[in-house]
Structure formats: C-alpha cells, structure tokens
VOBA-1610 file (N, C-alpha, C; in pm, whole numbers, padded with zeros to 5 digits, always signed):
BEGIN
Met-18831-06495-05334Met-18678-06414-05336Met-18608-06479-05452Lys-18565-06404-05534Lys-18474-06463-05681Lys-18337-06430-05645Asn-18234-06513-05689Asn-18092-06483-05671Asn-18042-06465-05795Ile-17979-06336-05785Ile-17922-06307-05902Ile-17775-06304-05888Val-17665-06366-05979Val-17505-06390-05960Val-17484-06304-06081Thr-17403-06214-06054Thr-17341-06122-06177Thr-17207-06179-06174Ile-17140-06187-06277Ile-17009-06216-06294Ile-16953-06109-06411Gly-16828-06085-06353Gly-16755-05934-06442Gly-16634-05884-06361Gly-16644-05742-06402Gly-16535-05656-06348Gly-16583-05543-06265Gly-16532-05427-06307Gly-16558-05305-06246Gly-16653-05220-06292Thr-16631-05151-06404Thr-16712-05015-06436Thr-16824-05063-06498Gly-16841-05156-06598Gly-16934-05184-06667Gly-17066-05266-06567Leu-16997-05344-06501Leu-17071-05442-06402Leu-17134-05341-06287Ser-17064-05268-06244Ser-17139-05180-06137Ser-17259-05099-06178Gln-17257-05068-06323Gln-17377-04960-06358Gln-17502-05079-06334Ile-17470-05188-06400Ile-17609-05280-06364Ile-17649-05289-06204Leu-17536-05314-06113Leu-17579-05329-05969Leu-17630-05227-05901Arg-17631-05057-05987Arg-17693-04956-05921Arg-17850-04990-05946Gly-17900-05074-06052Gly-18013-05062-06100Gly-18074-05200-06003Leu-17976-05287-06011Leu-18061-05409-05963Leu-18080-05432-05775Lys-18006-05325-05729Lys-18041-05319-05566Lys-18178-05239-05537Trp-18213-05184-05613Trp-18354-05138-05603Trp-18473-05229-05595Tyr-18468-05361-05642Tyr-18563-05460-05606Tyr-18527-05524-05482Lys-18650-05498-05421Lys-18694-05583-05281Lys-18686-05724-05301Asp-18702-05804-05409Asp-18742-05951-05412Asp-18628-06031-05486Ile-18497-05960-05469Ile-18408-06036-05531Ile-18275-06024-05454Asp-18198-06113-05431Asp-18061-06163-05350Asp-17989-06123-05430Ile-17882-06054-05432Ile-17769-06020-05569Ile-17643-06066-05468Val-17560-06135-05544Val-17427-06156-05522Val-17326-06143-05681Ser-17221-06048-05634Ser-17129-06004-05771Ser-17009-06079-05737Val-17011-06168-05865Val-16838-06214-05845Val-16741-06166-05908Val-16623-06074-05875Val-16540-05994-05925Val-16431-06056-05944Thr-16364-06041-06073Thr-16208-06072-06107Thr-16117-06014-06013Val-15994-06098-06034Val-15907-06049-05935Val-15761-06052-05998Thr-15779-06036-06158Thr-15633-06052-06242Thr-15597-05888-06246Asp-15678-05791-06219Asp-15645-05632-06271Asp-15470-05630-06190Asp-15420-05571-06299Asp-15282-05543-06246Asp-15205-05363-06272Gly-15332-05320-06310Gly-15301-05161-06398Gly-15336-05053-06260Gly-15288-04943-06285Gly-15346-04823-06222Gly-15324-04861-06072Ser-15395-04763-05951Ser-15402-04803-05848Ser-15408-04919-05775Ser-15487-05009-05825Ser-15498-05155-05774Ser-15363-05240-05818Gly-15312-05191-05928Gly-15182-05286-05958Gly-15076-05260-05872Ile-15060-05114-05855Ile-14943-05063-05769Ile-14968-05111-05624Ile-15076-05136-05575Ile-15127-05165-05445Ile-15103-05316-05419Arg-15143-05387-05536Arg-15110-05533-05525Arg-14991-05571-05552Glu-14888-05502-05599Glu-14787-05518-05586Glu-14692-05489-05486Asp-14725-05405-05420Asp-14635-05349-05312Asp-14699-05392-05190Phe-14807-05439-05168Phe-14854-05502-05027Phe-14908-05642-05051Asn-14857-05711-05167Asn-14879-05837-05187Asn-15028-05870-05128Ile-15145-05802-05192Ile-15273-05859-05180Ile-15363-05843-05349Leu-15468-05875-05321Leu-15538-05900-05443Leu-15581-05731-05486Pro-15577-05709-05623Pro-15626-05590-05664Pro-15765-05544-05591Pro-15779-05426-05526Pro-15912-05398-05496Pro-16003-05309-05569Gly-15950-05275-05688Gly-16023-05174-05759Gly-16190-05220-05783Asp-16155-05352-05836Asp-16279-05399-05869Asp-16389-05435-05784Leu-16326-05466-05681Leu-16429-05536-05554Leu-16462-05399-05498Arg-16408-05265-05499Arg-16419-05171-05445Arg-16564-05114-05514Asn-16536-05120-05636Asn-16643-05033-05743Asn-16768-05124-05709Asn-16794-05221-05683Asn-16922-05318-05694Asn-16955-05296-05543Ile-16857-05299-05455Ile-16926-05265-05332Ile-17016-05141-05286Leu-16933-05033-05371Leu-16999-04894-05372Leu-17139-04897-05453Ala-17130-04968-05547Ala-17237-04962-05645Ala-17386-05026-05569Leu-17350-05104-05478Leu-17452-05182-05384Leu-17487-05075-05252Ala-17416-04989-05250Ala-17453-04928-05107Ala-17589-04892-05110Glu-17656-04883-04973Glu-17773-04850-04973Glu-17820-04711-05015Lys-17753-04608-04990Lys-17741-04472-05064Lys-17596-04428-05091Glu-17635-04335-05203Glu-17525-04288-05231Glu-17484-04141-05152Thr-17399-04125-05074Thr-17377-04057-04946Thr-17229-03978-04963Leu-17179-03904-04881Leu-17047-03852-04895Leu-16935-03967-04883Met-16975-04065-04773Met-16902-04170-04768Met-16871-04224-04922Thr-16947-04290-04987Thr-16945-04313-05111Thr-16852-04244-05207Lys-16889-04126-05215Lys-16816-04041-05290Lys-16701-04035-05268Leu-16660-04025-05102Leu-16516-04001-05065Leu-16440-04110-05098Leu-16504-04243-05096Leu-16408-04376-05129Leu-16380-04406-05267Gln-16460-04273-05355Gln-16439-04309-05480Gln-16356-04180-05530Tyr-16291-04109-05419Tyr-16188-04008-05470Tyr-16047-04049-05509Arg-16009-04000-05637Arg-15879-04000-05671Arg-15785-03912-05662Phe-15680-03920-05599Phe-15556-03830-05581Phe-15504-03791-05706Asn-15481-03643-05738Asn-15424-03582-05876Asn-15293-03561-05851Glu-15210-03550-05737Glu-15065-03504-05694Glu-15020-03554-05594Gly-14884-03558-05583Gly-14822-03600-05452Gly-14779-03743-05442Phe-14736-03831-05353Phe-14699-03929-05388Phe-14809-04027-05368Leu-14974-03997-05364Leu-15063-04050-05362Leu-15140-04036-05480Lys-15064-03962-05606Lys-15110-03951-05732Lys-15181-04071-05788Asn-15297-04038-05846Asn-15349-04178-05930Asn-15450-04274-05820His-15403-04284-05688His-15455-04396-05620His-15582-04335-05589Asn-15670-04460-05573Asn-15787-04429-05528Asn-15771-04452-05349Leu-15907-04352-05273Leu-15877-04324-05147Leu-15958-04477-05086Gly-16040-04524-05191Gly-16143-04648-05155Gly-16044-04747-05156Asn-15960-04777-05267Asn-15871-04888-05256Asn-15751-04899-05137Ile-15724-04755-05053Ile-15611-04756-04969Ile-15709-04805-04846Ile-15783-04751-04831Ile-15914-04789-04697Ile-15937-04973-04719Leu-15953-05024-04808Leu-15988-05164-04825Leu-15835-05212-04813Leu-15728-05164-04841Leu-15600-05224-04796Leu-15590-05210-04642Gly-15610-05101-04570Gly-15642-05118-04426Gly-15724-05211-04368Leu-15832-05222-04405Leu-15915-05320-04392Leu-15890-05469-04369Ile-15818-05508-04477Ile-15739-05613-04498Ile-15617-05672-04389Arg-15562-05558-04361Arg-15459-05546-04280Arg-15506-05558-04106Ile-15611-05479-04101Ile-15707-05470-03943Ile-15740-05617-03938Asn-15793-05697-04044Asn-15864-05803-04026Asn-15744-05939-04045Gly-15648-05900-04061Gly-15544-05999-04067Gly-15500-06055-04168Asn-15511-05978-04268Asn-15483-06002-04415Asn-15609-06096-04466Asn-15715-06088-04402Asn-15828-06179-04435Asn-15917-06073-04548Leu-15913-06106-04681Leu-15957-06031-04792Leu-16152-06052-04759Pro-16215-06137-04760Pro-16309-06167-04724Pro-16396-06073-04631Leu-16335-06081-04530Leu-16351-06008-04399Leu-16354-05878-04415Ala-16267-05840-04461Ala-16233-05698-04480Ala-16344-05640-04611Ile-16384-05716-04714Ile-16497-05697-04784Ile-16624-05671-04705Lys-16680-05793-04630Lys-16756-05780-04510Lys-16768-05666-04440Thr-16655-05611-04408Thr-16665-05483-04312Thr-16681-05367-04375Leu-16671-05364-04487Leu-16673-05247-04570Leu-16817-05241-04625Ser-16861-05384-04667Ser-17014-05378-04699Ser-17091-05351-04591Asp-17070-05409-04451Asp-17158-05384-04380Asp-17166-05227-04318Ala-17022-05145-04344Ala-17037-05025-04290Ala-17147-04923-04407Leu-17153-04991-04523Leu-17213-04897-04643Leu-17353-04982-04621Lys-17393-05065-04555Lys-17516-05129-04589Lys-17573-05193-04706Ile-17484-05231-04757Ile-17487-05260-04923Ile-17617-05396-04969Lys-17691-05379-05055Lys-17815-05478-05078Lys-17701-05583-05161Gly-17672-05703-05064Gly-17610-05799-05168Gly-17483-05833-05104Arg-17413-05914-05154Arg-17258-05933-05115Arg-17172-05947-05265Val-17026-05894-05266Val-16948-05908-05338Val-16854-05999-05279Tyr-16818-06096-05378Tyr-16712-06188-05355Tyr-16624-06205-05473Pro-16481-06220-05455Pro-16364-06230-05537Pro-16403-06368-05604Ser-16357-06382-05737Ser-16367-06537-05796Ser-16291-06610-05724Ser-16154-06566-05698Ser-16073-06654-05640Ser-15981-06587-05553Leu-15941-06647-05435Leu-15849-06557-05329Leu-15693-06583-05365Asp-15681-06646-05483Asp-15530-06681-05519Asp-15469-06580-05622Ser-15334-06519-05602Ser-15285-06430-05706Ser-15236-06467-05845Ile-15321-06432-05932Ile-15329-06505-06031Ile-15334-06362-06138Lys-15268-06415-06250Lys-15238-06292-06370Lys-15258-06375-06480Leu-15335-06298-06590Leu-15394-06317-06724Leu-15268-06323-06829Val-15308-06435-06904Val-15177-06424-07004Val-15245-06444-07135Ala-15230-06395-07202Ala-15270-06387-07359Ala-15159-06415-07507Gln-15256-06489-07583Gln-15146-06520-07703Gln-15205-06436-07801Phe-15125-06373-07920Phe-15202-06321-07995Phe-15182-06386-08133Asp-15244-06350-08224Asp-15266-06397-08361Asp-15135-06447-08415Asp-15025-06325-08369Asp-14894-06363-08453Asp-14796-06442-08372Gly-14857-06511-08268Gly-14780-06592-08195Gly-14731-06538-08046Glu-14729-06400-08036Glu-14673-06365-07921Glu-14729-06375-07809Ile-14673-06417-07674Ile-14731-06442-07565Ile-14699-06301-07486Val-14804-06272-07401Val-14775-06150-07293Val-14850-06191-07190Phe-14778-06152-07049Phe-14848-06140-06921Phe-14885-06018-06875Gly-15007-06036-06800Gly-15096-05911-06731Gly-15126-05845-06826Glu-15286-05815-06765Glu-15414-05741-06836Glu-15338-05592-06881Thr-15262-05544-06825Thr-15224-05377-06863Thr-15140-05429-07008Ala-15039-05524-06995Ala-14936-05528-07106Ala-15030-05591-07214Ile-15163-05674-07192Ile-15203-05729-07304Ile-15268-05622-07400Val-15335-05536-07291Val-15414-05415-07353Val-15338-05348-07469Ser-15212-05316-07415Ser-15125-05212-07467Ser-15064-05262-07601Lys-15080-05370-07611Lys-15032-05452-07759Lys-15097-05417-07858Asn-15229-05368-07836Asn-15327-05362-07921Asn-15306-05445-08040Lys-15323-05581-08026Lys-15371-05683-08128Lys-15443-05788-08089Lys-15467-05823-08209Lys-15629-05946-08192Lys-15552-06070-08115Ile-15629-06087-08022Ile-15628-06180-07907Ile-15646-06300-07973Lys-15576-06385-07956Lys-15597-06579-07999Lys-15674-06641-07915Lys-15601-06610-07778Lys-15666-06684-07649Lys-15617-06663-07521Val-15698-06660-07409Val-15587-06620-07296Val-15621-06731-07183Trp-15551-06724-07093Trp-15570-06848-06975Trp-15468-06754-06878Leu-15517-06848-06734Leu-15438-06796-06607Leu-15297-06864-06592Asp-15217-06773-06545Asp-15047-06810-06511Asp-15088-06857-06356Gly-15043-06976-06354Gly-15040-07035-06220Gly-15188-07108-06180Asn-15188-07160-06076Asn-15317-07243-06005Asn-15407-07145-05948Ser-15511-07190-05967Ser-15635-07112-05915Ser-15744-07186-05889Glu-15831-07134-05753Glu-15904-07208-05694Glu-16020-07112-05667Ala-16133-07145-05691Ala-16238-07028-05688Ala-16279-07026-05559Phe-16339-06926-05513Phe-16373-06878-05368Phe-16517-06952-05335Glu-16497-07036-05240Glu-16628-07120-05198Glu-16765-07045-05211Glu-16747-06915-05148Glu-16884-06840-05153Glu-16942-06851-05279Ser-16858-06792-05366Ser-16886-06787-05515Ser-16962-06883-05586Ile-16893-06998-05536Ile-16922-07147-05611Ile-17057-07165-05567Leu-17102-07149-05435Leu-17225-07168-05368Leu-17337-07082-05417Ala-17300-06943-05442Ala-17399-06832-05491Ala-17420-06911-05632Ile-17321-06918-05722Ile-17373-06965-05875Ile-17464-07079-05857Gln-17410-07193-05773Gln-17491-07295-05790Gln-17620-07276-05738Asn-17681-07191-05649Asn-17774-07140-05598Asn-17867-07040-05699Ala-17804-06984-05801Ala-17831-06892-05864Ala-17990-06934-05956Asp-18084-06836-05961Asp-18193-06812-06055Asp-18134-06755-06199Ile-18054-06659-06212Ile-18034-06572-06301Ile-17894-06564-06274Ile-17804-06590-06386Ile-17647-06544-06379Ile-17623-06434-06503Val-17590-06360-06460Val-17548-06226-06551Val-17396-06208-06582Phe-17353-06198-06722Phe-17231-06199-06748Phe-17214-06032-06806Gly-17153-05973-06743Gly-17113-05838-06816Gly-17198-05708-06741Pro-17202-05618-06840Pro-17092-05580-06924Pro-16988-05557-06853Gly-16876-05547-06970Gly-16729-05533-06892Gly-16636-05619-07016Ser-16503-05555-07019Ser-16408-05591-07078Ser-16394-05754-07096Leu-16445-05789-07214Leu-16421-05912-07271Leu-16342-06046-07221Tyr-16208-05990-07236Tyr-16087-06076-07241Tyr-16016-06037-07079Thr-16061-05931-07043Thr-15984-05891-06889Thr-16088-05870-06793Ser-16204-05892-06785Ser-16313-05850-06676Ser-16414-05970-06688Ile-16429-06053-06782Ile-16539-06160-06781Ile-16490-06261-06793Ile-16411-06302-06886Ile-16345-06417-06933Ile-16242-06464-06810Pro-16171-06375-06742Pro-16085-06416-06627Pro-16139-06508-06512Asn-16282-06462-06490Asn-16383-06541-06380Asn-16393-06695-06426Ile-16410-06706-06568Ile-16472-06825-06623Ile-16316-06919-06604Leu-16208-06865-06610Leu-16123-06943-06625Leu-16053-07008-06479Val-16131-06964-06376Val-16094-06982-06242Val-16137-07136-06212Asp-16052-07217-06176Asp-16075-07338-06137Asp-16216-07362-06092Gly-16292-07426-06092Gly-16479-07442-06079Gly-16529-07391-06090Ile-16530-07235-06148Ile-16634-07129-06189Ile-16708-07192-06306Arg-16639-07224-06383Arg-16722-07288-06552Arg-16800-07411-06485Asn-16741-07488-06435Asn-16847-07608-06395Asn-16943-07579-06307Ala-16938-07481-06195Ala-17047-07429-06156Ala-17131-07380-06228Val-17123-07264-06313Val-17217-07232-06411Val-17286-07358-06496Asn-17183-07411-06569Asn-17243-07529-06631Asn-17341-07634-06571Gln-17344-07649-06459Gln-17423-07736-06361Gln-17526-07666-06312Ser-17537-07536-06302Ser-17639-07471-06243Ser-17751-07445-06383Lys-17859-07432-06291Lys-18030-07461-06342Lys-18040-07296-06399Ala-17969-07202-06386Ala-18001-07052-06372Ala-18016-07010-06515Lys-18102-06939-06538Lys-18089-06861-06678Lys-17965-06796-06678Lys-17872-06790-06817Lys-17771-06742-06847Lys-17799-06602-06914Ile-17752-06505-06872Ile-17773-06379-06965Ile-17628-06298-07006Tyr-17610-06268-07084Tyr-17485-06158-07133Tyr-17515-06044-07184Ile-17477-05949-07096Ile-17496-05797-07184Ile-17399-05737-07241Ser-17389-05730-07350Ser-17302-05678-07449Ser-17264-05546-07410Asn-17119-05519-07449Asn-17076-05348-07414Asn-17128-05288-07542Ile-17157-05177-07483Ile-17202-05084-07589Ile-17097-05044-07735Met-16960-05034-07685Met-16864-04981-07752Met-16777-05087-07742Thr-16696-05109-07876Thr-16575-05218-07835Thr-16455-05125-07762Gln-16366-05227-07734Gln-16255-05215-07662Gln-16120-05204-07724Pro-16072-05091-07749Pro-15941-05064-07807Pro-15838-05168-07730Gly-15735-05259-07827Gly-15633-05344-07762Gly-15713-05471-07717Glu-15839-05492-07750Glu-15940-05596-07686Glu-16027-05666-07773Thr-16109-05561-07817Thr-16198-05596-07897Thr-16235-05534-08014Thr-16134-05466-08097Thr-16166-05392-08160Thr-16210-05468-08315Lys-16313-05437-08395Lys-16410-05429-08471Lys-16477-05556-08443Tyr-16509-05587-08308Tyr-16572-05708-08271Tyr-16737-05662-08279Thr-16783-05791-08319Thr-16951-05737-08365Thr-17009-05810-08217Leu-17179-05804-08234Leu-17206-05889-08113Leu-17176-06013-08120Lys-17186-06079-08246Lys-17211-06234-08266Lys-17033-06257-08237Asp-16918-06161-08230Asp-16792-06205-08209Asp-16777-06223-08042His-16866-06155-07974His-16853-06125-07821His-16889-06237-07785Val-17041-06303-07824Val-17111-06393-07769Val-17013-06509-07827Ser-16987-06549-07927Ser-16895-06656-07941Ser-16796-06681-07882Glu-16708-06602-07847Glu-16578-06599-07739Glu-16641-06606-07601Leu-16746-06571-07573Leu-16778-06605-07401Leu-16833-06720-07411Glu-16919-06787-07514Glu-16960-06934-07512Glu-16860-07011-07505Asn-16762-06984-07605Asn-16635-07081-07628Asn-16543-07109-07493Tyr-16528-07015-07423Tyr-16472-07009-07282Tyr-16534-07098-07199Leu-16678-07047-07193Leu-16793-07131-07107Leu-16814-07270-07148Gly-16842-07287-07247Gly-16884-07441-07291Gly-17030-07455-07313Glu-17092-07329-07310Glu-17252-07344-07294Glu-17297-07217-07385Lys-17414-07233-07410Lys-17504-07116-07468Lys-17543-07021-07387Met-17557-06904-07424Met-17648-06800-07326Met-17782-06837-07361Asp-17888-06816-07260Asp-18025-06809-07277Asp-18081-06676-07335Tyr-18039-06553-07291Tyr-18061-06469-07351Tyr-17933-06372-07355Ile-17938-06231-07459Ile-17851-06179-07501Ile-17868-06005-07507Ile-17859-05930-07419Ile-17887-05805-07416Ile-17821-05706-07461Ala-17882-05651-07580Ala-17758-05574-07654Ala-17848-05403-07685Asn-17742-05322-07693Asn-17810-05164-07710Asn-17809-05144-07843Lys-17969-05049-07861Lys-17962-05057-08003Lys-17949-04889-08024Ser-17934-04811-07904Ser-17887-04661-07949Ser-17854-04624-08045Lys-17883-04489-08109Lys-17811-04398-08224Lys-17720-04294-08137Phe-17605-04290-08180Phe-17541-04186-08102Phe-17490-04067-08222Thr-17506-03937-08146Thr-17471-03811-08227Thr-17324-03834-08306Pro-17291-03784-08388Pro-17165-03758-08460Pro-17036-03736-08384Asp-17088-03661-08269Asp-16983-03589-08182Asp-16917-03720-08085Ile-17016-03825-08061Ile-16991-03911-07943Ile-16912-03997-08016Ile-16936-04032-08169Ile-16914-04132-08271Ile-16765-04095-08280Glu-16733-03966-08321Glu-16605-03930-08353Glu-16494-03918-08214Arg-16549-03891-08114Arg-16482-03892-07979Arg-16429-04054-07964Tyr-16517-04170-07961Tyr-16498-04302-07944Tyr-16402-04326-08075Tyr-16436-04306-08178Tyr-16356-04330-08309Tyr-16196-04291-08287Lys-16141-04179-08223Lys-16034-04128-08190Lys-15964-04215-08093Met-16031-04272-08009Met-15964-04366-07897Met-15962-04510-07940Gly-16000-04537-08104Gly-16005-04667-08172Gly-16135-04742-08127Ser-16216-04678-08076Ser-16359-04767-08046Ser-16449-04723-08119Glu-16532-04792-08133Glu-16668-04787-08211Glu-16829-04852-08153Pro-16931-04818-08177Pro-17036-04935-08144Pro-17044-05062-08184Val-17053-05135-08110Val-17091-05298-08106Val-17163-05316-08231Leu-17150-05346-08334Leu-17221-05385-08473Leu-17324-05495-08424Leu-17460-05471-08428Leu-17543-05562-08386Leu-17555-05695-08521Asp-17522-05779-08515Asp-17518-05887-08627Asp-17604-05996-08613Met-17680-06007-08510Met-17747-06124-08468Met-17924-06098-08449Glu-17964-06034-08570Glu-18126-05974-08551Glu-18203-06093-08575Asp-18145-06236-08634Asp-18228-06341-08623Asp-18233-06443-08508Asp-18157-06418-08417Asp-18134-06492-08301Asp-18245-06435-08197Glu-18319-06524-08172Glu-18436-06499-08075Glu-18386-06488-07922Arg-18276-06518-07904Arg-18242-06483-07760Arg-18185-06341-07751Val-18200-06249-07845Val-18098-06137-07852Val-18238-06024-07816Leu-18237-05974-07711Leu-18339-05865-07681Leu-18264-05693-07706Gln-18320-05641-07795Gln-18246-05512-07773Gln-18322-05409-07731Glu-18263-05296-07688Glu-18328-05178-07627Glu-18243-05076-07631Asp-18294-04938-07574Asp-18215-04789-07588Asp-18146-04799-07458Leu-18012-04853-07414Leu-17973-04884-07302Leu-17869-04755-07254Val-17842-04657-07330Val-17733-04572-07302Val-17757-04473-07200Tyr-17641-04435-07120Tyr-17650-04373-07043Tyr-17530-04284-07055Leu-17534-04110-07046Leu-17400-04053-07089Leu-17408-03981-06957Ile-17264-03994-06907Ile-17224-03899-06766Ile-17107-03822-06858Asp-17093-03710-06738Asp-16993-03626-06777Asp-16993-03522-06886Asp-17084-03446-06915Asp-17123-03348-06990Asp-17015-03295-07099Glu-16886-03250-07000Glu-16777-03189-07090Glu-16688-03284-07173Glu-16709-03407-07155Glu-16657-03527-07219Glu-16727-03662-07211Pro-16864-03633-07289Pro-16933-03745-07232Pro-16891-03895-07287Lys-16921-03962-07154Lys-16901-04124-07160Lys-17027-04198-07154Val-16993-04306-07250Val-17110-04390-07281Val-17117-04515-07152Arg-17252-04530-07106Arg-17233-04633-07008Arg-17381-04665-07012His-17406-04799-06950His-17543-04869-06992His-17641-04779-06867Asp-17740-04751-06890Asp-17825-04728-06793Asp-17903-04824-06699Pro-17851-04759-06574Pro-17882-04892-06473Pro-18023-04956-06443Lys-18129-04840-06446Lys-18266-04867-06427Lys-18294-04949-06577Lys-18290-04923-06683Lys-18329-04975-06806Lys-18278-05117-06815Thr-18138-05125-06786Thr-18066-05236-06801Thr-18126-05333-06718Ser-18128-05321-06609Ser-18190-05399-06460Ser-18330-05439-06510Glu-18410-05373-06579Glu-18564-05388-06618Glu-18553-05512-06713Met-18430-05489-06795Met-18413-05613-06906Met-18412-05747-06871Ile-18303-05729-06749Ile-18256-05864-06712Ile-18396-05912-06644Met-18461-05839-06557Met-18590-05883-06480Met-18702-05940-06576Lys-18685-05904-06711Lys-18801-05941-06796Lys-18750-06066-06851Cys-18611-06092-06872Cys-18574-06231-06900Cys-18613-06370-06786Glu-18676-06295-06690Glu-18675-06413-06554Glu-18802-06458-06556Cys-18910-06378-06638Cys-19023-06413-06668Cys-19065-06529-06750
//
C-alpha cells in the first residue's frame, strides 16, 4: 500500500483524484486550502463564520465511490432566488458542521462516509485565514478574490494572521510515499497550503517523492505569461525544496480553443524546461462541455503519470 498526499484546492486537484481513486494499492489523502473567499464559499464563510466549504466539497465528491444522483445533487448550483450562485453541497456541508457541534473535521468525515469515498480529505488548517498579496508596484491586497481581480503581477503572498496546520494533515504528509502539488491556481490554491505553519516543514522532512503537476493554461490575474519554469520556480521558492518530478501537458490545441482562452486573458503554459530530466510530458488534455469547451486534466492519463513517477 502506497500513501499518496495531494496538496491544492478545488477544480484542478479534483480531476486528479478522480483518476487516483481507482487504484486499489494506494491510500489517498487530499490536503485542501482554506483561504477561498469568493462565490458561494465566500458568502457562507462570511455569514456563518466557518471555513470555506467549496474546495473541500469538490475533493470529497471527486473521491466518491460512484458518480451517483447524490454526487450530482451535491454539485448543483442554484441560478435564481435568494440561493442564486449557491452550491447545494456547500449548504449541506454547512448543515453537517452545525449538526456536529461546529466540528469541521467531523462534518467532512460524515459526508465522506455517506459517499463511501476512497481516501480522506483534510483542511490544511482549522484557522480562519486570508491570503495577502503584494504586487510589483507595491500595492498590498487582502483576500483571494480581490487579489485576482487586480490582474497585476504578484510579487509575493502570505497569510493574514496566525495559522496552525491540521494535525491529521501533518501526519499524512509525514507518512507519504508520494506528495503531489496541483494542478490548480498557483498563488491561491497551492502556495496557501505551504504558508500554513507546519506544512512546509512536514513536506521538507518527508522522504516522499515530490511531484508538481503543471497547469495546462495560465490564469488571468495570477500567472499571466508564466511559463512552466516560472510556475516551478515559484513553488520551489515558497517550499524551499526542489521537485523530484514535474508533469506537464504537451497537447496541441485547435485555433477555436486558443482563441476562446486568449479572450479570457489565458494561454497554454509554455514548456521551457525541455532539458530538465525531471520533466515528464504527455498529452493530458480532457475537454468538457461541448458548447463551450473547457480544458481539464484527463484523470486517467494524469494519474498514470503519477504512478510512473513512483517506480
């Protein structure tokens, strides 16, 4: 049995978990960021004084034993009325937190058990923390949503207030054989976990192989014009340690997809580390939504690449 720990946020990381959960000889722990302050999660966080549930929910559902009506229901987002933009899964997780005496880990376990997930999902911290960024022009901004909306080059990020890592997250990292970072937003999904007190030291002391899965596209307001080398350098700078492997996508895109992402201020991450023996390239693209294609990591292909790194 191999122990795999994934570290990141929501959408990107959940794609990887959907592939890893089918391996019978691994134990999965997903360590998830708790700095989100946007959308449904941000509103619930502010109104009910709990940690943002969205990324936790995404990872729990990704590890569910089966994609059933219940998992689809928990992903449902309301489009009208006072619940507009709220995700039903977030509301249910909020209810479970209240039912379990405001105990978030117990609420996560309750939902995880109900869905019979493969593995466990832990928050990186139980503290209410916000991300802070300083841009190249010196401006300092608080909160993930505000940071991304500025659409300026980020100089550095840190956490507002004291943070202590969730004990179970630390233990999982210490016992890991493989630690996977990403894919996901570099500054708002991956690095915030490293900034939590205890996470960085646990990773550095672990003998696990460290793997970074690069994003397929750059992210507007966060990694505009970033190449693969830029992503890796920033991650290694905050972690204080080199990656053992770097998994990158080498797919070619049709002009309509390139144009669509270009209009959003995004483009394919340029591969500029061809001479680095740590880099493993593969066609990893998975397209969803035929009417308006979205680029995602293929769960099966990407998980296969992760398992190859363990050999």
